[in-house]
C-alpha positions in Angstrom: -4.5 -20.1 34.4 -6.6 -16.9 34.3 -6.9 -15.0 31.0 -8.7 -11.9 29.8 -12.4 -12.8 29.4 -12.6 -11.6 25.8 -10.7 -14.5 24.3 -13.3 -17.1 25.4 -12.7 -20.7 24.6 -11.7 -20.6 21.0 -8.2 -22.1 20.6 -7.2 -19.6 17.9 -8.3 -16.7 20.1 -6.5 -18.1 23.1 -3.3 -18.6 21.2 -3.5 -15.1 19.9 -4.1 -13.8 23.4 -1.3 -15.8 25.0 1.4 -15.3 22.4 0.7 -12.1 20.5 -1.8 -9.5 22.0 0.0 -6.8 23.9 3.5 -8.0 23.1 5.6 -5.0 22.1 6.2 -5.1 18.3 9.3 -3.3 17.1 9.5 -4.8 13.6 8.4 -2.7 10.7 7.1 -5.7 8.9 5.0 -6.9 11.9 3.7 -3.4 12.5 2.6 -3.2 8.9 0.9 -6.6 9.1 -1.1 -5.5 12.2 -2.0 -2.2 10.6 -3.5 -4.0 7.7 -5.3 -6.6 9.9 -6.7 -4.0 12.2 -8.0 -2.0 9.2 -9.6 -5.1 7.8 -11.2 -5.7 11.2 -13.2 -2.4 11.3 -16.8 -3.3 12.1 -16.1 -7.0 12.5 -15.2 -9.4 15.3 -11.4 -9.9 15.7 -11.9 -13.7 15.6 -13.1 -13.3 12.1 -9.8 -11.6 11.1 -7.8 -14.3 12.9 -9.6 -17.1 11.0 -8.9 -15.3 7.7 -5.4 -14.2 8.5 -3.5 -16.9 6.7 -5.7 -16.4 3.6 -5.0 -12.7 3.8 -1.3 -13.4 4.2 -1.4 -15.3 0.9 -3.6 -12.8 -0.9 -1.7 -9.8 0.4 1.8 -11.0 -0.7 2.8 -12.0 2.9 1.9 -8.5 3.9 4.7 -7.0 1.8 4.2 -3.2 1.7 6.3 -3.1 -1.5 4.2 -5.6 -3.4 1.0 -4.3 -2.1 1.9 -0.7 -2.9 2.5 -1.7 -6.5 -0.7 -3.8 -6.8 -2.8 -2.9 -9.8 -6.6 -2.4 -9.9 -6.7 -5.8 -11.6 -4.8 -7.3 -8.7 -7.3 -5.7 -6.2 -10.2 -7.2 -8.2 -8.7 -10.6 -7.9 -8.3 -10.1 -4.2 -11.9 -9.1 -4.0 -13.0 -12.4 -5.5 -11.0 -14.5 -2.9 -13.6 -16.1 -0.6 -10.9 -16.7 2.1 -10.4 -13.1 2.9 -12.6 -10.2 4.0 -14.0 -9.0 0.7 -14.8 -5.4 1.2 -13.9 -3.3 -1.8 -13.0 -0.2 0.3 -10.9 -2.2 2.8 -9.0 -3.9 0.0 -8.3 -0.6 -1.7 -7.1 0.7 1.7 -4.5 -2.1 1.8 -2.8 -0.6 -1.2 -3.3 3.0 0.0 -1.9 2.1 3.4 1.1 0.3 1.9 2.0 3.3 -0.2 1.6 5.6 2.8 3.7 3.3 4.9 6.5 3.2 2.4 6.4 7.0 1.8 6.7 7.6 5.5 9.4 4.9 5.9 11.6 6.9 3.4 11.2 10.0 5.5 11.7 8.6 9.0 12.1 5.5 11.1 8.7 3.9 10.6 8.8 2.0 14.0 9.5 5.3 15.8 6.7 6.9 13.8 4.1 4.5 15.3 5.6 4.4 18.8 5.7 8.2 19.0 2.1 8.1 20.2 3.2 6.4 23.5 6.6 8.2 23.7 8.3 5.0 22.7 7.1 2.9 25.6 4.3 0.6 26.6 1.6 2.3 28.6 0.9 0.2 31.6 -2.7 0.0 32.7 -4.2 -1.5 35.9 -7.7 -2.5 34.7 -9.5 -5.0 36.8 -12.3 -5.8 34.4 -13.0 -5.9 30.7 -15.6 -3.1 31.2 -12.9 -0.7 32.3 -11.0 -1.0 29.0 -12.0 1.9 26.7 -12.6 1.7 23.0 -10.9 5.0 22.4 -8.3 7.1 24.3 -6.8 10.5 23.7 -3.6 8.8 22.5 -5.6 6.8 19.9 -7.5 9.9 18.8 -4.1 11.7 18.3 -2.8 8.7 16.4 -5.8 8.5 14.2 -5.7 12.2 13.4 -2.0 11.9 12.4 -2.5 8.7 10.4 -5.4 10.3 8.5 -3.3 13.5 7.9 -0.5 11.4 6.6 -2.8 9.4 4.2 -3.7 6.2 6.0 -7.3 5.0 5.6 -9.6 2.8 7.8 -7.6 3.8 10.9 -10.0 5.7 13.1 -9.6 6.2 16.9 -11.2 2.8 17.8 -9.1 1.0 15.2 -6.0 2.8 16.3 -6.6 1.9 20.0 -7.1 -1.8 19.0 -3.8 -1.5 17.0 -2.1 0.0 20.0 -3.3 -2.9 22.2 -2.3 -5.5 19.7 1.2 -4.3 19.2 1.9 -3.7 22.9 1.8 0.1 22.9 -0.7 -0.4 25.7 -0.8 -3.3 28.1 -4.6 -3.7 28.5 -4.6 -7.3 29.9 -6.7 -7.2 33.0 -4.6 -7.5 36.2 -5.9 -10.9 37.0 -4.7 -12.3 33.6 -1.4 -14.2 33.7 -0.1 -12.1 30.7 -0.6 -8.7 32.5 2.2 -9.5 34.9 4.5 -10.9 32.3 4.1 -7.8 30.1 4.4 -5.3 33.0 
């Protein structure tokens, strides 16, 4: 079975590639979780995030935006001491900020539609043959990053937004030789 080269031989990475990456997400809860994880990933390897995801799920109240939005500075300080998660003060503060922004926007509009608007509500199909053809940033991710920043999200620049778009199936960036590319086309 042929896979995208980026997932290598790590069983956790392979499972993520085979079951999650690029699968269209239309659940607000799952979109929020991925938003938080992608923000935590900024500057790090995605495998690091995957290895710490369960600890982050526990520390971040099962990625509940309601609970995270009401986290106190003392709660954030406790999170910062947790060796099982990514312990970056600014990223941890962004979890609360992004939860508050997510909830505010969800009160104003359908939050799933808010995120999917950047691809007109559909998965963008690509036909990339090699990993080197996959960009780090696109015009769509730049547009998304600009809007997210304007709306109050943090740690969501164009590169992070493109990774988010790939992860939640807004873009099918599996290479064409990968068995998942055909399944998701």
